[in-house]
PDB file of N, CA, C and O in Angstrom:
ATOM      1  N   MET A   1       0.850  -1.178   0.000  1.00  0.00           N
ATOM      2  CA  MET A   1       0.000   0.000   0.000  1.00  0.00           C
ATOM      3  C   MET A   1       0.888   1.231   0.000  1.00  0.00           C
ATOM      4  O   MET A   1       1.869   1.298   0.741  1.00  0.00           O
ATOM      5  N   VAL A   2       0.549   2.188  -0.818  1.00  0.00           N
ATOM      6  CA  VAL A   2       1.300   3.425  -0.898  1.00  0.00           C
ATOM      7  C   VAL A   2       0.365   4.558  -0.525  1.00  0.00           C
ATOM      8  O   VAL A   2      -0.736   4.670  -1.065  1.00  0.00           O
ATOM      9  N   VAL A   3       0.804   5.397   0.398  1.00  0.00           N
ATOM     10  CA  VAL A   3       0.038   6.573   0.793  1.00  0.00           C
ATOM     11  C   VAL A   3       0.894   7.781   0.484  1.00  0.00           C
ATOM     12  O   VAL A   3       2.031   7.881   0.945  1.00  0.00           O
ATOM     13  N   TYR A   4       0.354   8.689  -0.290  1.00  0.00           N
ATOM     14  CA  TYR A   4       1.079   9.876  -0.691  1.00  0.00           C
ATOM     15  C   TYR A   4       0.256  11.095  -0.307  1.00  0.00           C
ATOM     16  O   TYR A   4      -0.929  11.178  -0.633  1.00  0.00           O
ATOM     17  N   SER A   5       0.871  12.026   0.374  1.00  0.00           N
ATOM     18  CA  SER A   5       0.169  13.230   0.797  1.00  0.00           C
ATOM     19  C   SER A   5       0.752  14.435   0.083  1.00  0.00           C
ATOM     20  O   SER A   5       1.968  14.557  -0.062  1.00  0.00           O
ATOM     21  N   VAL A   6      -0.120  15.317  -0.359  1.00  0.00           N
ATOM     22  CA  VAL A   6       0.332  16.542  -1.015  1.00  0.00           C
ATOM     23  C   VAL A   6       0.287  17.729  -0.061  1.00  0.00           C
ATOM     24  O   VAL A   6       0.524  18.869  -0.460  1.00  0.00           O
ATOM     25  N   GLY A   7      -0.012  17.453   1.177  1.00  0.00           N
ATOM     26  CA  GLY A   7      -0.011  18.543   2.130  1.00  0.00           C
ATOM     27  C   GLY A   7      -1.073  18.384   3.199  1.00  0.00           C
ATOM     28  O   GLY A   7      -1.890  17.464   3.167  1.00  0.00           O
ATOM     29  N   TYR A   8      -1.038  19.288   4.128  1.00  0.00           N
ATOM     30  CA  TYR A   8      -1.935  19.245   5.279  1.00  0.00           C
ATOM     31  C   TYR A   8      -3.397  19.285   4.858  1.00  0.00           C
ATOM     32  O   TYR A   8      -4.218  18.570   5.434  1.00  0.00           O
ATOM     33  N   GLN A   9      -3.740  20.099   3.874  1.00  0.00           N
ATOM     34  CA  GLN A   9      -5.131  20.226   3.459  1.00  0.00           C
ATOM     35  C   GLN A   9      -5.667  18.905   2.910  1.00  0.00           C
ATOM     36  O   GLN A   9      -6.819  18.554   3.164  1.00  0.00           O
ATOM     37  N   TRP A  10      -4.852  18.177   2.169  1.00  0.00           N
ATOM     38  CA  TRP A  10      -5.297  16.897   1.627  1.00  0.00           C
ATOM     39  C   TRP A  10      -5.608  15.934   2.758  1.00  0.00           C
ATOM     40  O   TRP A  10      -6.630  15.249   2.732  1.00  0.00           O
ATOM     41  N   CYS A  11      -4.753  15.880   3.727  1.00  0.00           N
ATOM     42  CA  CYS A  11      -4.947  14.967   4.853  1.00  0.00           C
ATOM     43  C   CYS A  11      -6.233  15.307   5.600  1.00  0.00           C
ATOM     44  O   CYS A  11      -6.983  14.408   5.981  1.00  0.00           O
ATOM     45  N   ARG A  12      -6.490  16.573   5.808  1.00  0.00           N
ATOM     46  CA  ARG A  12      -7.730  16.979   6.482  1.00  0.00           C
ATOM     47  C   ARG A  12      -8.949  16.627   5.647  1.00  0.00           C
ATOM     48  O   ARG A  12     -10.011  16.336   6.197  1.00  0.00           O
ATOM     49  N   GLY A  13      -8.816  16.650   4.342  1.00  0.00           N
ATOM     50  CA  GLY A  13      -9.918  16.352   3.437  1.00  0.00           C
ATOM     51  C   GLY A  13     -10.331  14.887   3.448  1.00  0.00           C
ATOM     52  O   GLY A  13     -11.397  14.540   2.939  1.00  0.00           O
ATOM     53  N   THR A  14      -9.506  14.033   4.019  1.00  0.00           N
ATOM     54  CA  THR A  14      -9.820  12.600   4.058  1.00  0.00           C
ATOM     55  C   THR A  14     -10.610  12.220   5.302  1.00  0.00           C
ATOM     56  O   THR A  14     -10.934  11.049   5.496  1.00  0.00           O
ATOM     57  N   ASN A  15     -10.920  13.193   6.141  1.00  0.00           N
ATOM     58  CA  ASN A  15     -11.695  12.949   7.371  1.00  0.00           C
ATOM     59  C   ASN A  15     -11.077  11.855   8.241  1.00  0.00           C
ATOM     60  O   ASN A  15     -11.794  11.054   8.841  1.00  0.00           O
ATOM     61  N   GLY A  16      -9.768  11.825   8.306  1.00  0.00           N
ATOM     62  CA  GLY A  16      -9.086  10.870   9.175  1.00  0.00           C
ATOM     63  C   GLY A  16      -8.868   9.505   8.554  1.00  0.00           C
ATOM     64  O   GLY A  16      -8.361   8.605   9.224  1.00  0.00           O
ATOM     65  N   PHE A  17      -9.237   9.321   7.282  1.00  0.00           N
ATOM     66  CA  PHE A  17      -9.082   8.005   6.644  1.00  0.00           C
ATOM     67  C   PHE A  17      -7.637   7.533   6.662  1.00  0.00           C
ATOM     68  O   PHE A  17      -7.361   6.383   7.003  1.00  0.00           O
ATOM     69  N   VAL A  18      -6.719   8.410   6.298  1.00  0.00           N
ATOM     70  CA  VAL A  18      -5.307   8.015   6.229  1.00  0.00           C
ATOM     71  C   VAL A  18      -4.827   7.571   7.606  1.00  0.00           C
ATOM     72  O   VAL A  18      -4.172   6.537   7.735  1.00  0.00           O
ATOM     73  N   GLU A  19      -5.147   8.342   8.620  1.00  0.00           N
ATOM     74  CA  GLU A  19      -4.729   7.993   9.968  1.00  0.00           C
ATOM     75  C   GLU A  19      -5.341   6.664  10.407  1.00  0.00           C
ATOM     76  O   GLU A  19      -4.662   5.829  11.003  1.00  0.00           O
ATOM     77  N   ASP A  20      -6.629   6.473  10.109  1.00  0.00           N
ATOM     78  CA  ASP A  20      -7.306   5.223  10.469  1.00  0.00           C
ATOM     79  C   ASP A  20      -6.693   4.039   9.732  1.00  0.00           C
ATOM     80  O   ASP A  20      -6.513   2.969  10.313  1.00  0.00           O
ATOM     81  N   ALA A  21      -6.375   4.225   8.463  1.00  0.00           N
ATOM     82  CA  ALA A  21      -5.785   3.137   7.672  1.00  0.00           C
ATOM     83  C   ALA A  21      -4.418   2.754   8.216  1.00  0.00           C
ATOM     84  O   ALA A  21      -4.105   1.570   8.341  1.00  0.00           O
ATOM     85  N   LEU A  22      -3.609   3.744   8.537  1.00  0.00           N
ATOM     86  CA  LEU A  22      -2.290   3.456   9.082  1.00  0.00           C
ATOM     87  C   LEU A  22      -2.381   2.785  10.448  1.00  0.00           C
ATOM     88  O   LEU A  22      -1.580   1.903  10.759  1.00  0.00           O
ATOM     89  N   THR A  23      -3.339   3.189  11.258  1.00  0.00           N
ATOM     90  CA  THR A  23      -3.544   2.556  12.558  1.00  0.00           C
ATOM     91  C   THR A  23      -3.978   1.110  12.380  1.00  0.00           C
ATOM     92  O   THR A  23      -3.506   0.225  13.095  1.00  0.00           O
ATOM     93  N   ALA A  24      -4.865   0.867  11.444  1.00  0.00           N
ATOM     94  CA  ALA A  24      -5.362  -0.494  11.205  1.00  0.00           C
ATOM     95  C   ALA A  24      -4.243  -1.413  10.740  1.00  0.00           C
ATOM     96  O   ALA A  24      -4.195  -2.582  11.123  1.00  0.00           O
ATOM     97  N   ILE A  25      -3.353  -0.890   9.922  1.00  0.00           N
ATOM     98  CA  ILE A  25      -2.246  -1.708   9.431  1.00  0.00           C
ATOM     99  C   ILE A  25      -1.380  -2.167  10.598  1.00  0.00           C
ATOM    100  O   ILE A  25      -0.857  -3.281  10.589  1.00  0.00           O
ATOM    101  N   LYS A  26      -1.231  -1.317  11.592  1.00  0.00           N
ATOM    102  CA  LYS A  26      -0.432  -1.657  12.763  1.00  0.00           C
ATOM    103  C   LYS A  26      -1.158  -2.630  13.682  1.00  0.00           C
ATOM    104  O   LYS A  26      -0.519  -3.290  14.501  1.00  0.00           O
ATOM    105  N   ASP A  27      -2.463  -2.731  13.567  1.00  0.00           N
ATOM    106  CA  ASP A  27      -3.268  -3.571  14.459  1.00  0.00           C
ATOM    107  C   ASP A  27      -3.999  -4.639  13.649  1.00  0.00           C
ATOM    108  O   ASP A  27      -5.060  -4.368  13.086  1.00  0.00           O
ATOM    109  N   PRO A  28      -3.445  -5.849  13.584  1.00  0.00           N
ATOM    110  CA  PRO A  28      -4.067  -6.909  12.777  1.00  0.00           C
ATOM    111  C   PRO A  28      -5.500  -7.239  13.216  1.00  0.00           C
ATOM    112  O   PRO A  28      -6.310  -7.659  12.390  1.00  0.00           O
ATOM    113  N   GLU A  29      -5.819  -7.061  14.483  1.00  0.00           N
ATOM    114  CA  GLU A  29      -7.168  -7.348  14.968  1.00  0.00           C
ATOM    115  C   GLU A  29      -8.191  -6.402  14.321  1.00  0.00           C
ATOM    116  O   GLU A  29      -9.297  -6.819  13.978  1.00  0.00           O
ATOM    117  N   LYS A  30      -7.815  -5.130  14.159  1.00  0.00           N
ATOM    118  CA  LYS A  30      -8.707  -4.173  13.496  1.00  0.00           C
ATOM    119  C   LYS A  30      -8.922  -4.551  12.035  1.00  0.00           C
ATOM    120  O   LYS A  30     -10.009  -4.361  11.491  1.00  0.00           O
ATOM    121  N   VAL A  31      -7.886  -5.083  11.409  1.00  0.00           N
ATOM    122  CA  VAL A  31      -8.011  -5.519  10.019  1.00  0.00           C
ATOM    123  C   VAL A  31      -8.995  -6.681   9.942  1.00  0.00           C
ATOM    124  O   VAL A  31      -9.851  -6.704   9.058  1.00  0.00           O
ATOM    125  N   LYS A  32      -8.884  -7.653  10.863  1.00  0.00           N
ATOM    126  CA  LYS A  32      -9.810  -8.792  10.894  1.00  0.00           C
ATOM    127  C   LYS A  32     -11.244  -8.326  11.064  1.00  0.00           C
ATOM    128  O   LYS A  32     -12.150  -8.815  10.389  1.00  0.00           O
ATOM    129  N   ILE A  33     -11.446  -7.380  11.969  1.00  0.00           N
ATOM    130  CA  ILE A  33     -12.790  -6.859  12.233  1.00  0.00           C
ATOM    131  C   ILE A  33     -13.342  -6.180  10.977  1.00  0.00           C
ATOM    132  O   ILE A  33     -14.493  -6.405  10.603  1.00  0.00           O
ATOM    133  N   ALA A  34     -12.532  -5.361  10.337  1.00  0.00           N
ATOM    134  CA  ALA A  34     -12.975  -4.653   9.127  1.00  0.00           C
ATOM    135  C   ALA A  34     -13.325  -5.635   8.014  1.00  0.00           C
ATOM    136  O   ALA A  34     -14.315  -5.448   7.307  1.00  0.00           O
ATOM    137  N   LEU A  35     -12.517  -6.675   7.857  1.00  0.00           N
ATOM    138  CA  LEU A  35     -12.807  -7.683   6.833  1.00  0.00           C
ATOM    139  C   LEU A  35     -14.106  -8.421   7.135  1.00  0.00           C
ATOM    140  O   LEU A  35     -14.900  -8.684   6.231  1.00  0.00           O
ATOM    141  N   LYS A  36     -14.321  -8.755   8.405  1.00  0.00           N
ATOM    142  CA  LYS A  36     -15.552  -9.452   8.795  1.00  0.00           C
ATOM    143  C   LYS A  36     -16.757  -8.545   8.561  1.00  0.00           C
ATOM    144  O   LYS A  36     -17.794  -9.007   8.084  1.00  0.00           O
ATOM    145  N   MET A  37     -16.630  -7.253   8.893  1.00  0.00           N
ATOM    146  CA  MET A  37     -17.721  -6.306   8.673  1.00  0.00           C
ATOM    147  C   MET A  37     -18.057  -6.213   7.190  1.00  0.00           C
ATOM    148  O   MET A  37     -19.231  -6.184   6.820  1.00  0.00           O
ATOM    149  N   ASN A  38     -17.032  -6.166   6.336  1.00  0.00           N
ATOM    150  CA  ASN A  38     -17.266  -6.119   4.887  1.00  0.00           C
ATOM    151  C   ASN A  38     -17.981  -7.373   4.418  1.00  0.00           C
ATOM    152  O   ASN A  38     -18.894  -7.303   3.595  1.00  0.00           O
ATOM    153  N   GLU A  39     -17.571  -8.515   4.937  1.00  0.00           N
ATOM    154  CA  GLU A  39     -18.213  -9.777   4.574  1.00  0.00           C
ATOM    155  C   GLU A  39     -19.682  -9.763   4.993  1.00  0.00           C
ATOM    156  O   GLU A  39     -20.553 -10.170   4.224  1.00  0.00           O
ATOM    157  N   MET A  40     -19.952  -9.302   6.196  1.00  0.00           N
ATOM    158  CA  MET A  40     -21.320  -9.263   6.713  1.00  0.00           C
ATOM    159  C   MET A  40     -22.198  -8.321   5.894  1.00  0.00           C
ATOM    160  O   MET A  40     -23.377  -8.599   5.677  1.00  0.00           O
ATOM    161  N   GLU A  41     -21.630  -7.216   5.445  1.00  0.00           N
ATOM    162  CA  GLU A  41     -22.403  -6.233   4.676  1.00  0.00           C
ATOM    163  C   GLU A  41     -22.886  -6.786   3.339  1.00  0.00           C
ATOM    164  O   GLU A  41     -23.794  -6.220   2.730  1.00  0.00           O
ATOM    165  N   SER A  42     -22.297  -7.872   2.880  1.00  0.00           N
ATOM    166  CA  SER A  42     -22.717  -8.444   1.597  1.00  0.00           C
ATOM    167  C   SER A  42     -23.947  -9.339   1.737  1.00  0.00           C
ATOM    168  O   SER A  42     -24.448  -9.851   0.736  1.00  0.00           O
ATOM    169  N   TRP A  43     -24.444  -9.538   2.960  1.00  0.00           N
ATOM    170  CA  TRP A  43     -25.634 -10.358   3.218  1.00  0.00           C
ATOM    171  C   TRP A  43     -26.805  -9.462   3.595  1.00  0.00           C
ATOM    172  O   TRP A  43     -26.906  -9.052   4.751  1.00  0.00           O
ATOM    173  N   PRO A  44     -27.700  -9.143   2.649  1.00  0.00           N
ATOM    174  CA  PRO A  44     -28.816  -8.229   2.926  1.00  0.00           C
ATOM    175  C   PRO A  44     -29.690  -8.675   4.106  1.00  0.00           C
ATOM    176  O   PRO A  44     -30.093  -7.847   4.923  1.00  0.00           O
ATOM    177  N   GLU A  45     -29.984  -9.983   4.197  1.00  0.00           N
ATOM    178  CA  GLU A  45     -30.836 -10.463   5.300  1.00  0.00           C
ATOM    179  C   GLU A  45     -30.157 -10.247   6.652  1.00  0.00           C
ATOM    180  O   GLU A  45     -30.803  -9.864   7.627  1.00  0.00           O
ATOM    181  N   LEU A  46     -28.865 -10.495   6.698  1.00  0.00           N
ATOM    182  CA  LEU A  46     -28.113 -10.293   7.934  1.00  0.00           C
ATOM    183  C   LEU A  46     -28.103  -8.820   8.316  1.00  0.00           C
ATOM    184  O   LEU A  46     -28.265  -8.476   9.487  1.00  0.00           O
ATOM    185  N   MET A  47     -27.912  -7.951   7.330  1.00  0.00           N
ATOM    186  CA  MET A  47     -27.878  -6.516   7.609  1.00  0.00           C
ATOM    187  C   MET A  47     -29.220  -6.008   8.134  1.00  0.00           C
ATOM    188  O   MET A  47     -29.260  -5.097   8.961  1.00  0.00           O
ATOM    189  N   GLU A  48     -30.305  -6.588   7.661  1.00  0.00           N
ATOM    190  CA  GLU A  48     -31.622  -6.208   8.192  1.00  0.00           C
ATOM    191  C   GLU A  48     -31.721  -6.565   9.676  1.00  0.00           C
ATOM    192  O   GLU A  48     -32.225  -5.781  10.480  1.00  0.00           O
ATOM    193  N   MET A  49     -31.234  -7.754  10.027  1.00  0.00           N
ATOM    194  CA  MET A  49     -31.266  -8.176  11.437  1.00  0.00           C
ATOM    195  C   MET A  49     -30.352  -7.295  12.293  1.00  0.00           C
ATOM    196  O   MET A  49     -30.704  -6.944  13.419  1.00  0.00           O
ATOM    197  N   ILE A  50     -29.200  -6.945  11.767  1.00  0.00           N
ATOM    198  CA  ILE A  50     -28.269  -6.097  12.509  1.00  0.00           C
ATOM    199  C   ILE A  50     -28.860  -4.706  12.685  1.00  0.00           C
ATOM    200  O   ILE A  50     -28.707  -4.102  13.747  1.00  0.00           O
ATOM    201  N   GLN A  51     -29.535  -4.187  11.658  1.00  0.00           N
ATOM    202  CA  GLN A  51     -30.185  -2.879  11.761  1.00  0.00           C
ATOM    203  C   GLN A  51     -31.240  -2.894  12.862  1.00  0.00           C
ATOM    204  O   GLN A  51     -31.339  -1.953  13.650  1.00  0.00           O
ATOM    205  N   GLU A  52     -32.027  -3.965  12.911  1.00  0.00           N
ATOM    206  CA  GLU A  52     -33.058  -4.083  13.944  1.00  0.00           C
ATOM    207  C   GLU A  52     -32.432  -4.142  15.338  1.00  0.00           C
ATOM    208  O   GLU A  52     -32.917  -3.498  16.268  1.00  0.00           O
ATOM    209  N   LYS A  53     -31.361  -4.911  15.477  1.00  0.00           N
ATOM    210  CA  LYS A  53     -30.670  -4.987  16.765  1.00  0.00           C
ATOM    211  C   LYS A  53     -30.132  -3.621  17.182  1.00  0.00           C
ATOM    212  O   LYS A  53     -30.222  -3.240  18.349  1.00  0.00           O
ATOM    213  N   ALA A  54     -29.572  -2.887  16.219  1.00  0.00           N
ATOM    214  CA  ALA A  54     -29.030  -1.559  16.501  1.00  0.00           C
ATOM    215  C   ALA A  54     -30.123  -0.619  16.996  1.00  0.00           C
ATOM    216  O   ALA A  54     -29.933   0.120  17.963  1.00  0.00           O
ATOM    217  N   GLU A  55     -31.264  -0.656  16.326  1.00  0.00           N
ATOM    218  CA  GLU A  55     -32.382   0.198  16.734  1.00  0.00           C
ATOM    219  C   GLU A  55     -32.861  -0.168  18.134  1.00  0.00           C
ATOM    220  O   GLU A  55     -33.147   0.715  18.943  1.00  0.00           O
ATOM    221  N   ASN A  56     -32.950  -1.471  18.425  1.00  0.00           N
ATOM    222  CA  ASN A  56     -33.389  -1.912  19.756  1.00  0.00           C
ATOM    223  C   ASN A  56     -32.416  -1.496  20.850  1.00  0.00           C
ATOM    224  O   ASN A  56     -32.833  -1.220  21.975  1.00  0.00           O
ATOM    225  N   LYS A  57     -31.130  -1.448  20.537  1.00  0.00           N
ATOM    226  CA  LYS A  57     -30.115  -1.080  21.523  1.00  0.00           C
ATOM    227  C   LYS A  57     -29.852   0.423  21.555  1.00  0.00           C
ATOM    228  O   LYS A  57     -29.174   0.920  22.453  1.00  0.00           O
ATOM    229  N   GLY A  58     -30.389   1.142  20.574  1.00  0.00           N
ATOM    230  CA  GLY A  58     -30.189   2.589  20.523  1.00  0.00           C
ATOM    231  C   GLY A  58     -28.783   2.984  20.108  1.00  0.00           C
ATOM    232  O   GLY A  58     -28.254   3.997  20.565  1.00  0.00           O
ATOM    233  N   ILE A  59     -28.169   2.166  19.222  1.00  0.00           N
ATOM    234  CA  ILE A  59     -26.841   2.481  18.725  1.00  0.00           C
ATOM    235  C   ILE A  59     -26.895   2.519  17.201  1.00  0.00           C
ATOM    236  O   ILE A  59     -27.891   2.128  16.593  1.00  0.00           O
ATOM    237  N   THR A  60     -25.817   2.992  16.598  1.00  0.00           N
ATOM    238  CA  THR A  60     -25.788   3.094  15.141  1.00  0.00           C
ATOM    239  C   THR A  60     -25.597   1.714  14.514  1.00  0.00           C
ATOM    240  O   THR A  60     -25.137   0.770  15.157  1.00  0.00           O
ATOM    241  N   LEU A  61     -25.959   1.634  13.257  1.00  0.00           N
ATOM    242  CA  LEU A  61     -25.767   0.393  12.504  1.00  0.00           C
ATOM    243  C   LEU A  61     -24.288   0.020  12.499  1.00  0.00           C
ATOM    244  O   LEU A  61     -23.944  -1.148  12.680  1.00  0.00           O
ATOM    245  N   GLU A  62     -23.424   0.986  12.296  1.00  0.00           N
ATOM    246  CA  GLU A  62     -21.975   0.744  12.255  1.00  0.00           C
ATOM    247  C   GLU A  62     -21.478   0.161  13.584  1.00  0.00           C
ATOM    248  O   GLU A  62     -20.675  -0.772  13.591  1.00  0.00           O
ATOM    249  N   GLU A  63     -21.952   0.708  14.701  1.00  0.00           N
ATOM    250  CA  GLU A  63     -21.546   0.190  16.011  1.00  0.00           C
ATOM    251  C   GLU A  63     -22.012  -1.251  16.207  1.00  0.00           C
ATOM    252  O   GLU A  63     -21.262  -2.091  16.703  1.00  0.00           O
ATOM    253  N   MET A  64     -23.252  -1.529  15.814  1.00  0.00           N
ATOM    254  CA  MET A  64     -23.787  -2.889  15.975  1.00  0.00           C
ATOM    255  C   MET A  64     -23.059  -3.859  15.054  1.00  0.00           C
ATOM    256  O   MET A  64     -22.778  -4.994  15.438  1.00  0.00           O
ATOM    257  N   LEU A  65     -22.757  -3.420  13.859  1.00  0.00           N
ATOM    258  CA  LEU A  65     -22.033  -4.254  12.908  1.00  0.00           C
ATOM    259  C   LEU A  65     -20.657  -4.617  13.464  1.00  0.00           C
ATOM    260  O   LEU A  65     -20.218  -5.763  13.357  1.00  0.00           O
ATOM    261  N   GLU A  66     -19.988  -3.641  14.052  1.00  0.00           N
ATOM    262  CA  GLU A  66     -18.667  -3.901  14.640  1.00  0.00           C
ATOM    263  C   GLU A  66     -18.771  -4.856  15.825  1.00  0.00           C
ATOM    264  O   GLU A  66     -17.951  -5.764  15.965  1.00  0.00           O
ATOM    265  N   LEU A  67     -19.771  -4.657  16.676  1.00  0.00           N
ATOM    266  CA  LEU A  67     -19.957  -5.556  17.825  1.00  0.00           C
ATOM    267  C   LEU A  67     -20.206  -6.994  17.365  1.00  0.00           C
ATOM    268  O   LEU A  67     -19.637  -7.936  17.917  1.00  0.00           O
ATOM    269  N   ASP A  68     -21.055  -7.154  16.358  1.00  0.00           N
ATOM    270  CA  ASP A  68     -21.348  -8.492  15.854  1.00  0.00           C
ATOM    271  C   ASP A  68     -20.128  -9.110  15.175  1.00  0.00           C
ATOM    272  O   ASP A  68     -19.892 -10.311  15.306  1.00  0.00           O
ATOM    273  N   ALA A  69     -19.359  -8.311  14.460  1.00  0.00           N
ATOM    274  CA  ALA A  69     -18.142  -8.816  13.819  1.00  0.00           C
ATOM    275  C   ALA A  69     -17.156  -9.312  14.872  1.00  0.00           C
ATOM    276  O   ALA A  69     -16.562 -10.380  14.720  1.00  0.00           O
ATOM    277  N   LYS A  70     -16.986  -8.532  15.941  1.00  0.00           N
ATOM    278  CA  LYS A  70     -16.092  -8.943  17.028  1.00  0.00           C
ATOM    279  C   LYS A  70     -16.579 -10.242  17.654  1.00  0.00           C
ATOM    280  O   LYS A  70     -15.781 -11.135  17.937  1.00  0.00           O
ATOM    281  N   TRP A  71     -17.896 -10.352  17.871  1.00  0.00           N
ATOM    282  CA  TRP A  71     -18.465 -11.556  18.469  1.00  0.00           C
ATOM    283  C   TRP A  71     -18.203 -12.774  17.585  1.00  0.00           C
ATOM    284  O   TRP A  71     -17.814 -13.835  18.074  1.00  0.00           O
ATOM    285  N   LEU A  72     -18.419 -12.612  16.287  1.00  0.00           N
ATOM    286  CA  LEU A  72     -18.198 -13.721  15.357  1.00  0.00           C
ATOM    287  C   LEU A  72     -16.734 -14.152  15.347  1.00  0.00           C
ATOM    288  O   LEU A  72     -16.439 -15.348  15.352  1.00  0.00           O
ATOM    289  N   ILE A  73     -15.830 -13.201  15.333  1.00  0.00           N
ATOM    290  CA  ILE A  73     -14.403 -13.523  15.334  1.00  0.00           C
ATOM    291  C   ILE A  73     -14.023 -14.271  16.601  1.00  0.00           C
ATOM    292  O   ILE A  73     -13.300 -15.265  16.547  1.00  0.00           O
ATOM    293  N   GLU A  74     -14.510 -13.794  17.741  1.00  0.00           N
ATOM    294  CA  GLU A  74     -14.207 -14.469  19.016  1.00  0.00           C
ATOM    295  C   GLU A  74     -14.743 -15.886  19.035  1.00  0.00           C
ATOM    296  O   GLU A  74     -14.063 -16.794  19.514  1.00  0.00           O
ATOM    297  N   ASN A  75     -15.937 -16.095  18.527  1.00  0.00           N
ATOM    298  CA  ASN A  75     -16.540 -17.415  18.542  1.00  0.00           C
ATOM    299  C   ASN A  75     -15.918 -18.349  17.510  1.00  0.00           C
ATOM    300  O   ASN A  75     -15.926 -19.565  17.700  1.00  0.00           O
ATOM    301  N   GLU A  76     -15.385 -17.809  16.434  1.00  0.00           N
ATOM    302  CA  GLU A  76     -14.659 -18.625  15.474  1.00  0.00           C
ATOM    303  C   GLU A  76     -13.370 -19.156  16.103  1.00  0.00           C
ATOM    304  O   GLU A  76     -12.956 -20.280  15.818  1.00  0.00           O
ATOM    305  N   LYS A  77     -12.736 -18.346  16.959  1.00  0.00           N
ATOM    306  CA  LYS A  77     -11.516 -18.764  17.645  1.00  0.00           C
ATOM    307  C   LYS A  77     -11.778 -19.936  18.578  1.00  0.00           C
ATOM    308  O   LYS A  77     -10.924 -20.810  18.727  1.00  0.00           O
ATOM    309  N   GLN A  78     -12.951 -19.964  19.209  1.00  0.00           N
ATOM    310  CA  GLN A  78     -13.284 -20.982  20.195  1.00  0.00           C
ATOM    311  C   GLN A  78     -13.632 -22.316  19.568  1.00  0.00           C
ATOM    312  O   GLN A  78     -13.617 -23.334  20.260  1.00  0.00           O
ATOM    313  N   GLN A  79     -13.940 -22.347  18.304  1.00  0.00           N
ATOM    314  CA  GLN A  79     -14.352 -23.598  17.650  1.00  0.00           C
ATOM    315  C   GLN A  79     -13.195 -24.372  17.124  1.00  0.00           C
ATOM    316  O   GLN A  79     -13.380 -25.444  16.549  1.00  0.00           O
TER     317      GLN A  79
END
């Protein structure tokens, strides 16, 4: 991966994406979570259930998706 910055304004324009990407590269667990979240997002029926859970808990879809991804990863380790 190559990250090239043309200056401070460009970095600010990414809304923290560059910083988040560099942090994720340093943390393999965050990469696993992001990959699992992407996989989950490809299942429309699953996303409907996650949306409902998020609404019931009063949290955002993104937060619920991350929580479920973490849960799935942890349970995959135990099997």
